C-alpha positions in Angstrom: 52.5 9.4 4.1 49.9 6.8 3.1 49.5 5.9 -0.6 46.3 4.4 -2.0 46.4 2.4 -5.2 43.1 1.5 -6.8 42.1 -0.1 -10.1 39.6 2.6 -11.3 39.0 6.3 -10.6 35.6 5.5 -9.1 37.0 3.0 -6.6 39.9 5.4 -5.8 37.5 8.2 -4.9 35.3 6.0 -2.6 38.3 4.5 -0.8 40.1 7.8 -0.5 37.0 9.3 1.1 36.8 6.5 3.7 40.5 6.8 4.6 40.4 10.6 4.7 37.3 10.6 7.0 38.9 8.2 9.5 42.6 9.0 9.2 42.9 12.4 7.4 43.5 14.3 10.7 46.6 12.2 11.4 48.1 11.1 8.1 48.9 12.7 4.7 47.0 10.5 2.2 47.6 10.4 -1.6 45.9 8.2 -4.1 45.9 7.1 -7.8 44.0 4.8 -10.1 46.0 2.4 -12.3 43.8 3.1 -15.3 44.8 6.8 -15.3 48.2 7.2 -13.7 50.6 4.2 -14.0 53.3 5.8 -11.8 52.3 8.5 -9.3 54.7 11.4 -8.7 54.3 11.1 -4.9 55.5 7.5 -4.8 59.0 8.3 -3.4 57.4 10.1 -0.3 55.0 7.2 0.6 55.7 5.3 3.8 53.1 2.7 3.2 51.0 1.6 0.1 47.5 0.1 0.5 46.1 -1.7 -2.6 42.4 -1.9 -3.3 42.6 -5.6 -4.3 45.1 -8.4 -5.0 44.7 -8.1 -8.7 45.5 -4.4 -8.6 48.6 -5.2 -6.5 49.8 -7.8 -9.0 49.4 -5.4 -11.9 51.3 -2.7 -9.9 54.2 -5.1 -9.3 54.4 -5.9 -13.0 54.4 -2.2 -13.8 57.0 -1.3 -11.1 58.8 -4.5 -10.2 61.6 -2.9 -8.1 59.4 -0.7 -5.8 60.6 -1.1 -2.1 57.8 0.8 -0.4 56.1 -1.3 2.3 52.6 -2.4 1.1 49.5 -4.2 2.2 46.5 -5.5 0.3 43.3 -4.2 1.7 40.4 -6.4 2.7 37.1 -5.1 1.4 33.6 -5.5 2.9 30.0 -4.3 2.2 29.1 -0.8 3.1 26.9 -0.9 6.3 24.5 1.6 4.6 23.8 -1.0 1.9 22.8 -3.8 4.3 19.3 -2.4 4.7 18.8 -2.5 0.9 20.0 -6.1 0.7 17.7 -7.1 3.5 14.7 -6.0 1.5 15.6 -8.3 -1.5 13.3 -11.3 -1.8 14.9 -14.6 -0.8 16.5 -16.6 -3.6 19.4 -16.5 -6.0 21.0 -13.2 -6.9 23.7 -12.5 -9.5 26.9 -10.8 -8.3 28.1 -8.5 -11.0 31.8 -7.4 -11.2 34.6 -7.6 -13.7 37.0 -9.0 -11.1 36.6 -12.6 -9.9 38.2 -11.8 -6.6 35.8 -8.9 -6.0 32.8 -11.2 -6.8 34.1 -13.8 -4.3 34.8 -11.2 -1.6 31.3 -9.7 -2.1 29.6 -13.1 -1.7 31.7 -14.0 1.4 30.9 -10.6 3.0 27.2 -11.2 2.4 27.4 -14.6 4.1 29.5 -13.2 7.0 27.0 -10.4 7.6 24.2 -12.9 7.9 22.4 -12.2 4.6 21.8 -15.9 4.2 18.4 -15.4 2.5 20.3 -14.5 -0.6 22.2 -17.2 -2.7 25.0 -15.5 -4.6 25.7 -16.6 -8.2 28.9 -15.3 -9.8 28.8 -13.4 -13.1 30.2 -15.3 -16.1 31.5 -12.9 -18.8 30.4 -15.1 -21.7 26.9 -15.8 -20.3 24.0 -13.5 -21.1 21.0 -15.3 -19.6 20.5 -16.8 -16.1 17.3 -18.9 -15.7 15.4 -18.1 -12.5 17.4 -15.0 -11.6 15.9 -11.6 -12.0 17.9 -9.6 -9.4 21.6 -8.6 -9.6 23.8 -7.1 -6.9 26.9 -5.1 -7.9 29.5 -3.2 -5.9 29.5 -0.1 -8.1 29.5 -1.6 -11.6 25.8 -1.6 -12.8 26.8 -1.1 -16.4 28.2 -4.7 -16.5 24.8 -6.2 -15.6 23.4 -8.6 -18.4 20.3 -7.2 -20.1 18.3 -10.2 -19.1 18.3 -9.1 -15.4 15.3 -7.0 -14.6 16.3 -5.6 -11.2 19.8 -4.1 -10.4 20.8 -3.3 -6.8 24.0 -1.2 -6.7 25.5 -1.4 -3.2 28.3 1.0 -4.1 32.1 0.6 -3.9 33.0 -1.8 -1.1 35.0 0.0 1.6 38.0 -1.3 3.5 37.3 -3.6 6.4 38.0 -2.8 10.0 41.0 -5.1 9.9 42.6 -3.2 7.1 42.1 0.1 8.9 43.7 -1.3 12.1 46.6 -2.6 10.0 47.3 0.9 8.7 47.1 2.4 12.2 49.5 -0.2 13.5 52.0 0.3 10.6 52.2 4.0 11.4 52.2 3.3 15.2 49.3 5.7 15.8 47.5 5.4 19.1 44.2 5.5 17.4 43.0 1.9 17.4 40.2 2.5 19.9 39.1 5.7 18.2 39.0 4.1 14.7 37.0 1.2 16.2 34.6 3.5 17.8 34.0 5.5 14.6 33.5 2.3 12.6 31.1 0.9 15.3 29.2 4.2 15.4 28.2 3.6 11.7 27.0 0.1 12.6 25.1 1.4 15.6 23.4 4.2 13.6 22.4 1.6 11.0 21.0 -0.8 13.6 19.1 2.0 15.3 17.6 3.1 12.0 16.6 -0.4 11.1 14.9 -0.9 14.5 13.1 2.5 14.2 11.9 1.6 10.7 10.7 -1.8 11.9 8.9 -0.3 14.9 7.4 2.4 12.8 6.2 0.0 10.2 4.7 -2.3 12.9 3.1 0.7 14.6 1.7 2.1 11.4 0.2 -1.2 10.4 -1.4 -1.7 13.8 -2.7 1.9 13.7 -3.9 1.4 10.2 -6.0 -1.6 11.1 -7.2 -0.1 14.3 -8.3 3.1 12.5 -10.3 1.1 9.9 -12.1 -0.8 12.7 -13.0 2.4 14.4 -15.0 3.6 11.4 -18.7 3.0 11.5 -18.8 2.3 7.8 -17.9 -1.0 6.1 -14.7 -0.4 4.1 -13.0 -2.5 1.4 -9.9 -1.7 -0.7 -9.1 -3.6 -4.0 -6.0 -3.3 -6.1 -5.9 -3.2 -9.9 -5.8 -7.0 -10.2 -9.0 -7.3 -8.2 -7.5 -8.6 -5.0 -8.6 -7.3 -1.6 -5.8 -5.3 0.1 -7.7 -4.0 3.1 -11.0 -4.5 4.9 -12.4 -3.7 8.3 -14.5 -5.8 10.7 -17.8 -4.4 9.5 -17.1 -5.4 5.9 -15.9 -8.8 7.0 -19.2 -9.2 8.9 -21.2 -8.1 5.9 -19.4 -10.7 3.8 -19.8 -13.4 6.5 -16.1 -13.9 6.8 -13.2 -13.2 9.2 -11.3 -10.0 8.6 -7.9 -11.7 8.1 -9.3 -14.3 5.6 -10.5 -11.5 3.3 -7.0 -10.1 2.6 -5.5 -11.4 -0.7 -8.8 -12.9 -1.9 -10.4 -12.0 -5.2 -13.1 -9.3 -4.5 -15.3 -10.8 -7.3 -15.3 -14.2 -5.6 -16.0 -12.8 -2.1 -18.7 -10.3 -3.2 -20.4 -12.4 -5.8 -23.3 -13.3 -3.6 -23.7 -9.8 -2.1 -25.3 -6.6 -3.4 -21.9 -5.0 -3.5 -20.4 -7.3 -6.1 -22.1 -5.8 -9.2 -21.6 -2.2 -7.9 -17.8 -2.7 -7.5 -17.4 -3.5 -11.2 -19.9 -0.9 -12.4 -19.3 2.7 -13.6 -21.5 4.1 -10.7 -19.9 6.0 -7.9 -22.9 5.9 -5.6 -25.7 3.3 -5.4 -28.4 2.2 -2.9 -28.7 -1.5 -2.3 -30.9 -3.7 0.0 -29.4 -6.1 2.5 -31.1 -8.7 4.6 -31.9 -6.4 7.4 -31.3 -2.9 6.1 -30.7 -0.6 3.1 -27.3 0.7 2.4 -25.6 3.4 0.3 -22.4 2.3 -1.5 -19.7 4.8 -2.4 -16.8 4.0 -4.7 -13.5 6.0 -5.1 -10.8 5.2 -7.7 -7.3 5.8 -6.4 -3.9 5.5 -8.1 -3.4 2.0 -6.7 -7.0 0.6 -7.0 -10.5 1.2 -5.7 -11.9 1.9 -2.2 -15.6 1.0 -1.5 -17.5 2.3 1.5 -20.9 1.1 2.7 -23.1 3.2 5.0 -26.6 2.6 6.2 -29.2 4.8 4.5 -29.8 6.8 7.8 -26.1 7.5 8.2 -25.6 8.5 4.6 -28.5 10.9 4.8 -27.1 12.6 8.0 -23.6 12.9 6.5 -24.9 14.5 3.3 -27.1 16.9 5.2 -24.2 17.8 7.5 -22.0 18.5 4.5 -24.7 20.8 3.0 -25.0 22.7 6.3 -21.3 23.0 6.7 -21.0 24.5 3.2 -23.7 27.0 4.1 -22.0 27.9 7.4 -18.8 29.0 5.9 -16.7 26.4 4.1 -16.7 28.9 1.2 -15.9 32.6 1.5 -19.0 34.8 1.7 -17.4 38.1 0.6 -15.1 39.3 -2.1 -13.2 42.6 -2.6 -16.1 43.9 -4.5 -18.2 43.7 -1.3 -15.8 46.2 0.5 -17.1 49.7 -0.1 -14.3 52.2 -0.6 -13.9 55.6 -2.1 -11.4 57.0 0.5 -7.8 56.8 -0.9 -6.5 54.9 2.2 -9.2 52.2 1.9 -8.8 51.9 -1.8 -5.0 51.3 -1.2 -5.9 48.7 1.4 -8.1 46.8 -1.1 -5.4 46.9 -3.7 -2.8 45.7 -1.2 -5.1 42.8 -0.2 -5.5 41.8 -3.8 -1.7 41.6 -4.3 -1.2 39.8 -1.0 -3.9 37.3 -1.9 -1.9 36.2 -4.9 0.8 34.6 -2.7 0.4 32.0 -0.1 2.4 33.8 2.7 0.7 34.4 6.0 -1.4 37.7 6.0 -2.1 39.5 9.2 -5.0 42.0 9.3 -4.5 44.8 11.8 -7.2 47.3 12.8 -9.7 48.4 15.4 -12.7 46.3 16.4 -15.4 46.5 13.7 -13.3 47.8 10.8 -14.1 44.7 8.7 -11.1 42.4 9.2 -13.1 39.2 8.6 -14.5 40.8 5.4 -10.9 41.2 4.2 -10.0 37.6 5.2 -12.8 36.2 3.1 -11.7 38.4 0.2 -8.0 37.3 0.5 -9.1 33.7 0.2 -11.4 34.4 -2.7 -8.5 36.0 -4.7 -5.9 33.4 -3.7 -4.5 30.4 -5.6 -6.4 28.1 -3.1 -9.7 29.8 -3.7 -11.3 26.5 -4.6 -10.2 25.0 -1.2 -12.1 25.3 2.0 -12.3 28.4 4.1 -12.6 28.2 7.9 -12.8 31.1 10.4 -12.4 30.8 14.2 -12.4 33.5 16.9 -9.3 32.7 18.9 -10.3 35.1 21.7 -13.7 33.6 22.3 -12.6 30.1 23.5 -10.8 28.6 26.5 -7.4 27.3 25.7 -8.4 23.6 25.9 -11.4 24.2 23.6 -9.3 26.2 21.1 -6.7 23.5 21.0 -9.2 20.7 20.2 -10.9 23.0 17.6 -7.6 23.8 15.8 -5.7 20.5 16.2 -8.4 17.9 16.7 -8.2 15.1 19.2 -7.8 11.3 19.4 -10.4 9.0 20.8 -10.4 8.7 24.6 -8.4 11.9 25.1 -11.1 13.2 27.5 -14.5 12.3 28.7 -17.1 12.7 26.0 -14.5 12.6 23.2 -16.0 11.6 19.9 -15.6 8.0 18.9 -12.7 7.6 16.5 -11.4 11.1 17.4 -12.0 14.3 15.5 -10.1 16.2 12.9 -9.3 19.8 13.8 -9.6 22.9 11.6 -5.9 22.7 10.4 -6.7 19.3 8.9 -10.2 20.4 7.6 -8.7 23.5 6.0 -5.8 21.8 4.4 -5.6 22.9 0.8 -7.5 26.1 1.7 -7.4 29.0 4.2 -7.7 29.1 8.0 -8.7 32.6 9.4 -7.7 33.1 13.0 -9.4 36.2 14.4 -8.3 37.9 17.7 -4.9 36.3 17.4 -3.6 38.7 20.1 -5.5 36.8 22.8 -3.8 33.5 22.2 -2.3 31.9 25.3 1.5 31.2 25.4 0.8 27.4 24.9 -1.3 27.9 21.8 1.2 30.4 20.5 3.9 27.8 20.7 1.9 25.2 18.9 0.9 27.6 16.2 4.5 28.6 15.7 5.3 24.9 15.2 2.7 24.5 12.5 4.1 27.5 10.6 7.6 26.2 10.9 7.1 22.5 10.3 3.9 22.4 8.3 2.5 19.6 10.5 0.2 19.2 13.5 -0.3 16.7 16.3 -3.8 16.0 17.5 -4.6 16.5 21.2 -3.8 13.2 22.9 -2.1 11.9 19.7 1.5 10.7 19.1 1.9 11.1 15.3 2.6 14.1 13.2 0.1 15.0 10.5 1.2 17.1 7.5 -1.1 20.1 6.7 -1.0 22.6 3.9 -3.0 25.7 5.0 -2.9 29.3 4.0 -3.0 31.3 7.3 -4.7 34.6 7.7 -4.9 36.2 11.1 -6.4 39.4 12.5 -6.0 41.4 15.7 -7.1 44.7 17.2 -4.1 44.8 19.4 -0.7 46.3 18.8 1.4 43.2 18.8 4.7 45.0 19.3 3.4 46.3 22.6 2.2 42.8 23.5 5.7 41.5 22.8 7.2 44.2 25.0 4.8 43.3 27.8 5.8 39.6 27.5 2.3 38.5 26.4 3.2 37.5 22.9 6.1 35.6 21.3 8.2 37.8 19.0 9.2 34.8 16.8 5.5 34.1 16.2 4.9 37.8 15.3 7.7 37.5 12.6 6.1 34.4 11.2 2.6 35.9 11.1 3.5 39.3 9.9 5.0 38.4 6.5 2.3 40.4 4.8 0.8 42.9 7.2 -2.3 44.9 6.2 -3.7 47.7 8.3 -7.4 48.6 7.7 -8.1 52.2 8.5 -10.8 53.0 11.1 -14.1 54.6 10.0 -13.2 58.0 11.5 -10.3 58.2 9.1 -12.4 57.4 6.0 -15.4 59.8 6.4 -15.6 60.1 2.6 -16.9 56.5 2.6 -19.6 57.1 5.2 -22.4 58.3 2.9 -21.7 55.2 0.7 -21.9 52.9 3.7 -25.1 54.5 4.9 -26.7 54.0 1.5 -25.6 50.4 1.4 -26.8 49.6 4.9 -30.2 51.4 4.8 -33.1 49.3 3.4 -34.8 50.5 0.3 -37.1 53.5 0.8 -35.1 54.8 3.8 -32.8 57.8 3.8 -31.0 60.2 6.3 -31.8 63.8 6.7 -29.0 66.3 6.1 -28.6 67.0 9.8 -28.6 63.3 10.7 -25.8 62.6 8.1 -23.8 65.5 9.5 -24.2 64.1 13.0 -22.9 60.7 11.8 -20.0 62.3 10.0 -18.9 64.3 13.1 -19.0 61.2 15.3 -15.7 59.4 16.1 -17.1 55.8 15.6 -15.0 53.9 18.1 -16.9 50.7 17.1 -16.4 51.5 13.4 -18.5 49.7 10.7 -20.1 47.4 13.3 -21.2 50.3 15.4 -22.5 52.1 12.3 -24.7 49.1 11.3 -26.1 49.0 14.9 -26.8 52.7 14.8 -28.6 52.5 11.5 -30.6 49.5 12.7 -31.7 51.5 15.7 -32.6 54.5 13.6 -34.6 52.4 11.0 -36.6 50.8 13.8 -37.6 54.1 15.5 -37.7 56.5 12.5 -39.8 56.9 9.4 -38.8 57.1 5.8 -36.5 60.1 6.5 -34.3 59.5 9.5 -33.7 62.6 11.6 -31.2 63.3 14.4 -33.9 62.5 16.9 -34.0 58.9 15.6 -30.2 58.4 16.2 -28.9 56.7 19.4 -27.9 59.1 22.1 -24.3 57.7 22.1 -23.8 59.1 18.5 -24.9 62.6 19.7 -22.6 62.7 22.8 -19.6 65.1 23.0 -16.5 64.4 20.9 -13.5 62.8 22.5 -11.6 66.0 22.3 -13.9 67.6 25.0 -13.2 65.0 27.6 -12.7 66.2 31.2 -9.3 65.9 32.9 -10.6 63.0 34.9 -11.4 61.1 31.7 -7.8 61.8 30.5 -6.4 60.7 33.9 -7.9 57.3 33.4 -6.7 57.1 29.8 -3.2 58.2 30.9 -3.1 55.3 33.4 -4.1 52.8 30.7 -1.9 54.3 27.9 0.9 51.7 28.4 -1.5 49.0 27.0 -1.8 46.8 30.1 -5.1 45.7 31.6 -5.8 47.3 35.0 -8.4 46.6 37.6 -10.4 49.3 39.3 -8.2 49.0 42.4 -5.0 49.6 40.3 -6.7 52.6 38.6 -7.6 54.0 42.0 -3.9 53.8 43.1 -2.7 55.5 39.9 -5.5 58.0 39.4 -5.5 59.5 42.8 -7.3 61.6 44.2 -10.3 60.0 42.4 -12.5 57.7 44.5 -13.3 54.1 43.5 -16.9 55.2 42.7 -15.7 58.0 40.5 -13.3 55.7 38.7 -16.1 53.2 38.1 -18.3 55.9 36.5 -15.5 57.2 34.3 -14.6 53.7 33.1 -18.3 53.1 32.2 -18.4 56.3 30.2 -15.1 55.7 28.4 -16.2 52.1 27.6 -19.5 53.5 26.1 -17.5 55.8 23.9 -15.2 53.0 22.7 -12.1 54.6 24.2 -11.4 51.7 26.5 -12.5 48.1 26.8 -14.0 47.5 30.2 -13.0 44.2 31.8 -15.4 41.7 33.0 -14.9 40.0 36.4 -11.3 39.9 37.3 -10.1 41.0 33.9 -9.0 44.6 33.9 -9.8 47.4 31.5 -7.6 48.2 28.5 -7.3 51.2 26.2 -8.5 50.8 22.6 -7.1 52.1 19.3 -9.7 54.9 19.5 -8.4 55.7 23.0 -4.8 55.8 21.7 -6.0 58.1 18.9 -6.8 60.8 21.5 -3.1 61.4 21.8 -2.4 61.6 18.1 
């Protein structure tokens, strides 16, 4: 058994942890602190004692003078994890704080041996309270002993045993572990070195990227700290000031800008001001940050374009256009859907809106954002099924400059960045490619994105709302959609009922959609009520627009589109049902595949049946090589 004797409980815990981690699998280890237990009860069983310091050993021998247990005094060093902290201390004299002179001496020697020669150690003197020219102290675990005159205290923790002491213990017990202990100890050093290198490379990379990024901006940019010194500037600002970029840093902004139109603006209370230069007019913008002020200078033409673009963007949907009050509902199912949306909006979990084409999923998405905690943030909507994979990736994630031919100078932010602090609505989520699905899953898991062609991760904080007219469970079964992504998106699922299941709302909808002075005849309203509405609200709006164009003040059945007056789905022929049966598994199938499965129908007959079913909204006819697929209305035939 190995016995550890330390001077204090704090030192005992730290050294015991080190010994137990490296030797606990091979030795029984007991420990005690002299300031708590003068004579440990396990002493007779100990085969070797290791003391934390020479002073502790001397005190032990005075307390127990006749102890015959073999003993060694451990050599202590600085914890490798603390080296990084010491490296960041400014060069100069530092006070070494400890109540034991030997510990102070060993700490100073360890610093020198580890190459921390930029620090000049000065030993603590118990009777001295002030140390001229020293404002930083280093202590191995005893910060309470630091003099009050020292402004900065760096606690490097209890010093662990050195490698030599560990190997002496291994040799004493004749354990074949010398190489393993050395490897474990070196692994700590290697991890530290790797982390230091990574931090150095990352800092260098970030600084380089930071300066490159500023130089890519078309505006002149200047950053000033609270003391009025310039902390950052790009080439355009340096050119404006008639100086080199590097010579601006650290200079007084007041001195540099005193002869320019920007000097007075920087110290004024204005946040925006137009000034005249030698060859152009400029608009100056100023933003106060927690660490100082950032000033941006644009040409008048550029500023005008930016402000007009911002106005257009706001009009085009950076704010939600609809609220729950805009959703017409008397039918109990629709009323329940609205109430569920209101409750879901109050959280920030992902919401998935499920329902047939045209039921108003985007309307609900706007309303969810409007009632959410991030309602003051931006709202962006994108139809994921209407873009190619490459275009969708650049829209969602943005891209870095030079990623592809025609890429915008300086790169471009994607919708995840633009919508940060607000809501991003992804419509037709069921049409995402496997690659985009994987990248979306990473955003939901990690809360960060990487631009196309980029190498750095960018944190984003976005409320995700998605919508689909597909049955995602079927898509998962067919291998077209990731199950783990479904679980992430379907935290708060909301199904919006189709129009044929909420006929009670139809008169209200007709009244809302018809212009003032127009109304339906009783027969026309009955015809609309008996129709199955495979296109739902969208089809109803189109139907009424057609009727208003052709009809008078009172719209009759003769003014309605012929499709609304066709036979109900229940009277379909067996040939129609044969096509639906073939598509019932949810997969897309070409005319050739349907011909093989719907025999004895000919290819010409199948083409005609597909066109008829597509017009009635029971299937979605494919274009080109894309096959046809059954819709929710088509599946409802089997209910």
